[in-house]
KEDOTOR-518575 format. One record per atom (N, C-alpha, C): residue in one letter; x, y, z. Coordinates in pm, whole numbers, plus 50000, padded with zeros to 5 digits. Example, Ala and Ser with C-alpha at 12.3 -4.5 7.8 and 13.67 -1.06 7.14 Angstrom:
BEGIN
A513194943150780A512304955050780A513204967050780S512854977550708S513674989450714S512905000350787
END
This chain:
BEGIN
M517004991847662M516575000147668M517215011547808D518175018947752D518965024847842D518345034747922N517215041247862N516295051347934N515115049047979Y514965037248028Y513785030048059Y513165037548175A513975039148295A513605045548399A513175059248414D513485066248273D513225080548270D511675080448246Y511015071848229Y509415070248200Y508635066848305D507605070948324D506535063848413D505645055448336A504885046248376A504175038248334A503345043748208T502855058048231T502135063048122T503035063647988G504125069248029G504975073547931G505495058947841L505815050547911L506285036447849L504965032147761A504045032647811A502815027947720A502585037747616E502945050447599E502885059847513E504125055247410L505235051247439L506335047947367L505775033047275V505035023847337V504585013947265V503525015647173R502665025447220R501485029447139R502115036446991R503175041247014R503915051146899R504975040246838K505035025646898K505835016846820K507435020246825E507615030546924E509005033046944E509695022947040V509105014347093V509545001147168V508664989847190S509044980747196S508124967847209S507754963147330A506614958947369A506294950347502A507304941747538S507794936247440S509044923947469S510524931347523E510674941847442E511864954247516E511594956847631L510314962547665L510114968047807L510164955547904L509494945647884L509874932747958L511184927847987K511954927747884K513384925947910K514164934947991A513684947347978A514424957348049A513954956748212A512764952048236A512064952148356A512744939048433V512914929648371V513344916848428V514894916548453H515564924248369H516934928248385H517264935448506R516294944248540R516584953048650R515884948648799A515084939248755A514434931248886A515514920348940E516294916448848E517264905748899E518474913048979A518754924148931A519744934748989A519264940149106A517854943849124A517434947749283A517114935749366Q516934924049301Q516774913849394Q518124911449496E519154911249398E520624909449459E520784917149599E520444930649575E520634938949677E519344942149797L517974940049733L516894946449825L516404932649870N516274923849792N515354911349836N513904914549816C513524918049703C512014925049707C511114916549605F511474906449568F510574896049486F510594883349553S509354877949557S509274864049606S509144854049482A509024860149362A508864850149245A508854858449131M509574852649035M509634857848887M509174847848800F508354852048709F507824843948590F507444851048486P508614856648423P508634862348290P507894856248178E507784843448189E507174833048088E505874835948073V505204842248203V503464847048191V503404856848115A504234867748133A504254881448061A504594879247892E505524870147888E505794865347741E504514859047650G503944848447741G502644843947673G501534853647663Q501564862947763Q500624875347717Q500784883047604I502134886147566I502794890647454I502324884947332A502774870947359A502414862447227A501264860447182E500154861747293E498694861947252E498264873947201G498744883147237G498374898747166G497814905047289L498464917547308L497724924847442L496614932247390P495564935247495P494594944447478P495174957947452K494254966647392K494394981347373K494254989047500G494524985147606G494474992147746G495165003247754P495065011447859P495845024447887P497455019347909F497585006747972F499105004848004F499394991547910A499004993147805A499434980047698A500994982847691G501624968647744G503054966947704G503544969647827V503204976747935V503954982148058V504204967248147P505294965448215P505554954648289P505034956948413M504444946848509M503904949348616M504274936548734A504754942248831A504944931148949A503964933149049V503274921949099V502214922249184V502794914949341K501764920649443K502204915649571K501844901349598D502574895949677D502504879349718D501384881849841L500324888149813L499184886449915L497724889849875G497084876749825G495794879949767G495624883249635F496854884249550F496434884749409F497074873249352E495994865449275E496164853149220E496254853049082I497374847249020I497574844948865I497654830748854E496954825848762E496594811648777E498014803348728G498174791848808G499274786248791G500574790348870Q500604802848932Q501774808948991Q501584811349160P502714809249198P502904811249359P501994821749416I501244816049516I500734826249615I500714822549758T501764827049830T502214821849972T501864832250048N501254844750029N501004855050124N502254856650239G503404852950219G504454855950279G504374844550407S503774835550393S503444825950504S504174813550505L504744805250617L505404791750603L504294782050562A503074785450624A501964777050599A501734772950460F501734785550380F501394784950235F502544781250141K503724776350173K504854775650091K504674764249997G504574767349856G504354758749759G503084759649701N502094769249764N500854770949725N500874776849586I499884770649508I499774776249379I498294783149317A498154791649278A496874797049262A496174790549146A494814789049159A493984779449099A493384786248975H493464801048989H492694808448866H493234823948899D492864831148804D493144845948828D492164850948884N492734861348992N491524867849041N490964881848975V489924886149044V489274898748952V490354911248895M491164912649030M492134923149007M492904920248900C493464906148882C494284901248775C493744903248634D492314899048607D491714902548504D491814916048457R491444926048558R491424940048508R492914946248486Y494084939548553Y495234945748526Y495594939048377K495294925948352K495484922848207K494604930648096A493384931648130A492614940848043A493054954448022A493774961448128A494694974548111A495754973248007G496184959747980G497274958447914G498774955747979F498674956648116F500114951848195F500684938248161T501674937648147T502454921948134T502924918248257L502334907848324L502774903648465L503904893548484F504904897948534F506264892548519F506654887648657G506484893548757G506764887948883G505934891949012Q506424888249124Q505654890249246Q506704894049354T506244904649421T506834911449526T506564905849665T507744909349759T507454902349890T506454909249989S505684901150073S505024907550186S505384897850329P505284906350433P505334898350566P504164889050589E504294878850663E502984868050675E501964875350701F500974874350569F499634878650582F499494892550599G500624901150568G500634915550594G500374923650714L500914912750843L500494916750960L501454926251044T502424931150975T503474941751009T503634952750922T504424961850979T504644973350888T506224972450838T506514961950850T507924960350780T507634946250684T508534944850556T508434934550505T509694924750513E509574915750624E510534906250662E509594893650695S510064880550654S509454868550665S510414858750692L510114847350772L510834834650783L511114827850644L509764829950537L509884824350433L510894830450345Y511024839950323Y511834849950225Y512944857950273G512874862450383G513884870350442G513464883450447A514374890450464A514304906750490A514244914850343T513234922050332T513244930550192T513984944350253R514634952850195R515574962050226R515094975450153N515334988450215N515355000750159N516055004250064P515935008149953P516965013049833P517565026149895W517085035050010W517505047050033W518475043450176D518585029850226D519345026550321D519165014150352T520005004950311T519624989750283T519504984450455S520084990350557S519884985950685S518654988850740R517954994750654R516334997650693R515394991750620T514194991050695T512964985650624T512204996250502S511724988350438S510944995150300S509884996850347G509164992550460G507774996750484G507214983150484G505854982050533G505084970350510G503644971850516S502834963350481S503374951350404S503614951450282S503384961850201S503734962250055S505124966450036G506114959450130G507464966050128G508404961950002G507984949749952G508344943849807G508274952149695A506934956249688A506584966949596A507194980849585S507214986349715S507944996849732S509414999549713A510164987249737A511394986549717A511794984849574A511014976849490A511284976949352A510774987849267C509774995049304C509385005549216C510255019249271A510525018749375A511615028849460A513115028749370A513375014849348A514665013449291A514865015549133G513755015149076G513785018048955G513325004448852V512974994048907V512504983148833V511504985348775I510454991248803I509134994848753I508645006548803P507755015048733P507435027448773P506295027548867L505395014348865L504515016448970L503894998749018A503774998549109A503354984149143A502244981549232H501614970149207H500574967249285H500974964249446A499624968549520A499844970749675A498434968849727S498514964849866S497214963849916S497304973450086D496424974750131D496454982550251D495194978350362G495624972850474G494544971250589G494894978350702G496074986050702G496144994550792G497255004050800G497545004950648G498635016450613G499655011350538S499174997050477S500194989850404S500474993550266I499935001750205I500175010250096I501355023950122R500575031550223R501125043250241R502305043350301I502525034550419I503455030350494I504815028950396P504805019350327P505885015950227P506115029650130A505195034850093A505425045750002A506095054850081G505705059650192G506255068850289G507785065450321C508165051150315C509485049550362C510365048550242T509915050950126T510775049450006T510665061349895G510075072149940G509865081149862G508795080949729L507775075249773L506765071149655L505515076749687F504715078749589F503315082049611F502475070549641G501395071849743G500545056549766G499285060849784M498125056449715M496915061849752M496085047549786K495675051349924K494705039849980K493185043049937P492605034449839P491295038749800P490245036749907S489025042549880S488055041449963S487275025749959R486615021550079R486255009650082R485045005949987G485264995749930G484394994249787G484944996449669R485985004949651R486535010549535R487075000849437T487884991949483T488554980349400T488214969549444P488484956849357P488004944649368P488864935149456M488294925949521M489184915749597M488734902949576G488074902149485G487394888249449G488144880149356P487704868149309P486234864949343P485864854449464A486904850849567A486544841649666A486054850349776T486364862349785T485884871249868T485684885949815T484974894649862T485084908649827T485564919049911E486234913450025E486384922150139E487694915650213G488304922650284G489374918450391G489204924750524W489394916550608W489514923450762W488124931050786N487064924850755N485994932150777N485974944450695G486314946850578G486084956950506G487644967550524Q488204965150612Q489284973950650Q490254973350534S490444963850464S491474961150380S491244966750243T491974970850164T491644974750025T493004972549921V492964974749791V493904971149702V494214984349614H495384987249596H495944997349465H497264996349430A497855007649467A499325007849427A500065019349468V501705014049471V502255026149490V502845029649355S503525043949335S503955045949218S504985058949219R505735061149134R506645072149122R505935086749068S504965085248981S504075094948936S502635094249000V502275106849002V500695108349045V499775102848951R500335105248815R499175105648692R499225088948683D500295081348683D500075066048693D499105059748767N499215065448918N498245061249020N496915063748999A496555075148919A495255081548894A494845069948786A495595069948687A495315061448577A494995047748579L495585043548695L495595028448715L494125026848806L493765037548866L492635036148938L491405037748815D491355044348749D490485045248638D490625033748566A491495023748550A491345010748481A490925001848571T491025001048702T490594990148766T489374992148883H488845001948905H488015004849016H486635002048936G485645000049037G484184994948998G483834981949063R482544983049085R482034970949169R482134956449110E482664948049179E482644933549139E481294922949168I481054913249095I479834904949165I480164902449304G478974905549358G478684900949495G479264908849632S479784922149565S480304931149669S479124937749723R479374939449864R478644945349972R478634960149964Y479894965149942Y480204978649930Y480424985049801V480024997049778V480435003949636V480845017449662A482055021449653A482245036049647A481545043349581P481495057349605P480775066449523P481185066349387E480705068249276E481495070249158E481945086849133P483035086049068P483725099449052P482795110048953D482645120648961D481995128548851D482695128348686S484105123448702S485015123548585S486215114748628S487015110948524S487925101848568S489015107848659F489335097948750F490535104348834F491495108948776L491995106648652L493145110048597L493035127448541T491745130648516T491295144548490T491625152948616A491615148448757A491865155948867A493205164648853L494145158948762L495295163248751L495315176248658D494405179548581D494085191648516D494305202548570S493895205048704S493615216948752S494135216548886D494445228948937D494705228949104D493285231349178P493395223549304P492445225549393P492005239249411K490735244349474K490485254949522K491205258149653P491215265349715P491665269849858P491055259449942L492095250650006L491575240150093L491685245350251K490785236850312K490835240850489K491645225550519I492685224950572I493215211950604I493655213850771A493215202850842A493555200550953A495195194650963L495825199251065L497065194751074L496825187251216W497275173551194W496745162251299W498175157751355T498785163051453T499985158651514T499965144151627T498815146751685T499135137551810T497905125251787A498675112951756A497905101551703A496835093551819P495955086051759P494825083951853P495305075551983N496745069051975N497235062752084N498215073552156G498405083652128G499145093252187G500515096652131T500865090952045T502085089451980T502365106251894R503475111051917R503575123451843R504565121351742P504825130651622P505965132051538P507475132851614D508255126251577D509575127051613D510245142851540P511295147451575P511835159751511P511935159251352D512415147151284D512445145551158D511065145551095A510075139451146A508765139051112A508105154251124Q508225159351223Q507785171951257Q508355184451161A509315179551122A510245188851019A509605186450868G509255175650860G508455171850741G507055177050717L506325177450866L505225185550856L505135199650836D506225205450912D506565219950909D506815225050773K507445217550696K507845222850559K506515218250458T505805209050498T504495207750413T503545216050454R503455224450556R502535232250604R502935246450517T504135248550539T504835260650453T504455259450280L504435248050247L504255245550100L502865246650076L501795240550176L500445241750149L499955257050161E500465264950253E500035274950258E500655286350135S501765283350080S502315291049969S501315287749848L500585278049861L499725274649752L498425280549773G498205286149862G496835293149891G495995284949986H496615273550050H495475264350144H495565268450279H494635268450344H494655272350495H494655258950573V495745259050685V496185249150748V496055252850903E495315246350956E495325250551108E495435235151193D495885238251328D496025227451397D494795223751453A494545207551445A493415202351465A493435189051451G492675179551534G492505165951470G491245160151544P490885147951495P489735141151532P490065137951673E489215134951765E489305130451911E488845115951920L489895107151919L489505092551919L490235084052012D489285073652052D490095065352165D491075054152115G492335058752126G493115049552050G493405037552141E493095035152240E493115020452300E491905013052251V490765018952241V489615011152172V489935007652044L490195016751961L490615011451813L491745003751796G492595004151878G493934993451879G493354979951924K492704978152010K491894964852041K491064958851920S490274969051877S489124966451763S490184962251649L491214968551597L491904964251505L492704949851514V492934946051645V493864932351690V492604924451686M491604927351744M490444915351732M490164913951599T489944922551517T489514919151367T490354911951312V491704914951326V492664908851230V493044895451283S492954894751428S493034881051481S492174868551463A490924874151467A489544864451401A489824859451238A490094872251178A490604869051026A491464858251013I492874858651085I494104851051045I493664837851103A492854837651226A492544821951286A491624815551165M490824822851108M489964816650985M490864811150915V491684819550851V492524815850719V493574802950767M494184803350879M494974791850931M494204778450963E492994782050999E492124768651007E491824761250885A491454773150793A491064764150645A492204761450587R493414765550607R494894759850538R494964746850613G494914745550731G494974731950790G494124723450752E492814726250733E492014715850660E492374713850514A492924720550457A493384718850299A494634709750313L495404712950395L496754700650427L496524688050504G495294688950547G494884676650626G495694672650733R495864684950827R496634683550942R496554694551008Q496584694951165Q496904707351238Q498044715851246L497714727051212L498874735851201L499284738451339G500744742251345G501454743951481G502364757551484P503114757451597P503934769751595P505024769251489E505354758651420E506264758351330E505784761351221D504534760851167D504084767051050D503504782051056M504194792451133M503904805151133M505134811551224E504974823251197E505974833851286E505274836251400P506094839351529P505734839751661P504664850051667V504804860151610V503744871351628V502324865551563T502474860851441T501124854951378T500524845351484A501234835151528A500844824351635A500124832051743R500544842051804R499684850151913R498504856551850F498464860251706F497284864951658F496094853351637V496694842251604V495894827751582V495444824251718E496214824751815E495484820951954E494574830752005F494704842851989F493854850952063F492554851951951G492804850151809G491684847751722G490734836251752N491214825751823N490424813151853N489784816551996S490174825652054S489524825552204S488764838152204I488404847652112I487604857352114I485994855652111P485344860152213P483864856752244P483494863752118M482154859952064M481434865551947M481024881051976K480614881752125K480224896452136K481324903752109E482494901852125E483794912252118E484034913051997L483944904951912L484054907051784L483154917551699M481914914851741M480944926551718M480964940251795K481684940051912K482254954651956K483354959651883A484174951551840A485124957151745A484794962751631T483794955751550T483364962051459T482384975551471Q481734973851569Q481324987951618Q482194999251638A483194995951715A484185003951758A484575012351618S485065003051508S485405009351375S484275018951314I483105013451323I482065022851274I481755035951350T482195035351483T482135046451560T483175056651526A484315050751508A485605058551466A485155064751338G484715058751228G484365062851114G483255075651134L482615074651194L481475084451231L482155097751289Q482875093851387Q483885104751448Q484835112251364Y485225104251266Y486345109751180Y485685119751088E484455114951036E483845123750940E483195135450976H482715134051095H481985145851168H483055156451198F484055152751234F485285160151264F485585168951126L485675161451022L485795168850865L484405176150831V483315173650855V482255179950804V481895192650927D481845191651037D481735198051148D482655209651154G483965206751120G484915217151116G485145222850992G484215219050889G484465225250746G485785222150674Y486405211450734Y487955204950674Y487645198050562D488475201350440D488515191350335D489365180850367M490355180950431M491145170050461M492065172850579V492575161450625V493505159450749V494865154450680L495765167250761L497275162650719L497965157250873S498885145950845S499635141750928S500895136050872P501925129650971P502885122550902P502685107550873T502965103050760T502775088850731T503325080050838M504365082550880M505185076351013M505515084151098S506005081251226S506195091751328S507735093351309R508595086151244R510075087851235R510645080851102V511845080351072V512395075950973V512045060950979P512345052850870P512295039250858P513065031750964D512455020351035D513105014151148D514115005851053K515125002351151K516064991351114K515294978451081I516144971551024I515554958250982I515484951951110G514794943551146G514514932451265G513554939951368V513454954551386V512604960351493V511304957451477L510634954051333L509234954451322L509214936951278S509834930251290S509834915851220S508774906051321L508044900751258L507034890251315L507754880251401A509114879651391A509944870451467A510734878551569P510554885551655P511074894051739P511954887851839D513004894651879D513814889951986D513164893752140D512584905052136D511924907952239D510384915452187I509504907952248I507974908352188I507654922152241D508054926552374D507504942252425D508184949752348A509404949952303A510014960352215A509304961252073Y509014947852042Y508294950751913Y506884954851926T506214952152014T504924959252043T504894973652040I505744980152113I506004994952146I506454997451980A507344994151929A507844997751777A506544999351688A505584986051703A504824985451604A503584995051622T503274999451733T502255005851773T502555021351762T503965024151787T504185038051726T504795044651609F504945032751529F505505036551401F504645044051305A503485040551286A502555046951213A501265047851230P500805053851356P499605052851434P498565061351360W498815067851279W497665075451205W497025069651091C497275058151050C497335053350918C495835043750922A495635037551058A494695028651031A493195032651039I492925046851108I491735052251109I491235052350990S491785053050848S491265054850711S490805042050677N491415031850732N491185016750701N489635013050771Q489635016750915Q488445017350996Q487365026050948A487495036350912A486515045250859A486185041450719G486965034350618G486735029150490G486975043150406S487845051950450S487905067650375S489315064150290A489115075050209A490395072650119A491585082850190A492805078950164A494135086250216A495175083550114M495935092250120M497425091750027M498675094250127S499625089850071S500815093050146S501815101450003V502255112250039V502795119749932V504355120949989P505325118049868P506805120049901P507155135849914L507055142450028L507355155250031L508585159050128H509185148450195H510255153550287H511315140250282W512415145950281W513685138350309W514365143350440T515005136550511T515805140950611T517035147450570T517795150250698T519305154550654T520225143450610E519575129950661E520125118450626E519965112850492N519205121250426N518455113450280N517545103950300L516805103250426L515795093650441L514485098250400P513525093950344P512315099650326P511005095850427I510345107050439I509285102650541I508055107850462G507065102850441G505875104950359G505155114150463M504255124250364M503375130350462M502035125150387M501035123450494M499745117350461M498515126050484F497675125750382F496355132850343F495125123150372G494395128450451G493205119550468G491785126050417A490975120050358A489895124950299A488385118050356R487355122750295R486075116550337R485915102550232C485395093450276C485045081950189C484455087850060G485225082049945G484845088649792G485425096349735N486505103149821N486945115449765N488475115149740E488785104749661E490245102649585E490265113449463W489405117349412W489555125849319W490255139449354E489525144649497E490225156049556E491685152949589L491665142749651L493165139549675L494095137949580Y493595134249476Y494505131649341Y494865146649292Q493775156949312Q493815169149274Q495085175749317L494895175549480L496105182449530L497255175249520A497415163349507A498585155749483A499075160549358G498315163049252G498925169849112G499515180949142Q498795189849223Q499625203149259Q500715203149323L501155193649435L502155191549507L503315187149420E502905176849339E503985172949235E504545179849187R503535189649133R504215202249034R505045212249107A504505215549220A505265225849320A506285220749393A506455207249411A508015202149486A508005188749412P508335188849284P508645173849234P509785165049299W509405154149291W510245144249344W510705131649243A510365131349122A510645122449035A512135121749014D512805131349021D514325130549013D515245125049101R514585124549227R515065118749337R515555102649306R516865102149325R517225086349309R517805079649437P517395067949478P518075064149614P519505057849583P520215054749677P521585049549672P521435035549562V520545028249604V520365017849513V519405018649410W519825021749287W518965026849196W519505014249052V518375008449029V518684996948906V518195001448784G517585016748768G516845019648672G517835022848547
END
């Protein structure tokens, strides 16, 4: 199918429904492109087209994406009988014992699952590099990162392998890869999408799952197909009044948007990112929206420590359980150097400090939403990243210089984590490319449960400043 990449997932599904193309033909097209992208970008950790072929042979359900190929992230997404390593040396060779809840929903939507995209170890950094699989590269510049932790997903999608890809976000890991590769990415509200069956939340509720995509309508239609409470969930996001896809049917009312330039830790956008903000502000104002310089006042040091404590405790628990499963004590050789620091710290945190970390996130969520409500703001605009995508190696969990890594990691995308800590919805929209043709996403944050309003604005922006025809230098579509 020569014109495969001219369609988004919704368009491909329509071709299947009209019997203009078969699910098998689409799968063949996707696998061929995945193999080509793998050579240049290293964006797949595993490929299993036989799983997709089996789905097709059994007969696909009449879901909204029936017959559309899909790749899923190697972090928490389980397909029975297939690898699930979480990008970790300690999980090399690990095989999933069952389909998880999101897998069930993807299959019900009609996707054919043919591959797994790369992730850094446990999604712990904003690049996708691991000792287990190597470095995933950005199709816009292969010397640079495609973002993290969903960098395999973003590289595959941006290069034309598939029109949308599963991703997850515990501190920006959907939005950052989208911002690095010229894609649209939505981080849903806490409790919007499932993470079961073994657990219903990650990182004390800070992590959530959804997708990166080339079109807004694919992203919205996917959330329609997969959102909703799962058994045992402690959180349920507010139900929208209508489907997320219907948000694209009309332009939003004039919005009041706060332009937030100084991140909680004091980082400011560099000239490239600031140019993107200026351009986005002009676009928004031309569409009738009101933009003013303002931002929530948050304690970046407290929030940074809170995130590190929460993640460290979670990773220490995971590694302890993995050691028990393997019947031995895990050591430094089983994990990357930065991961080992997380585990060491996680094993030493006093219980009251973890409770303080949880309360710090709750306080931040209160401050963030009060800023929106008290100021009458509909959304907050910031850059997704403070600069263009970093070079490969700068954000790796096996750094040559730990101090340089720490500075790079804490300044790359410091506006992102507040949405995770607050449990609120946020999206990265591909509205800016630098003079060197490198993308820098623009991020919009809203209140918890307000994905519909974000999609409505995204649809308007996509119509006003379309990005679908942009192609990176590495394009396999």
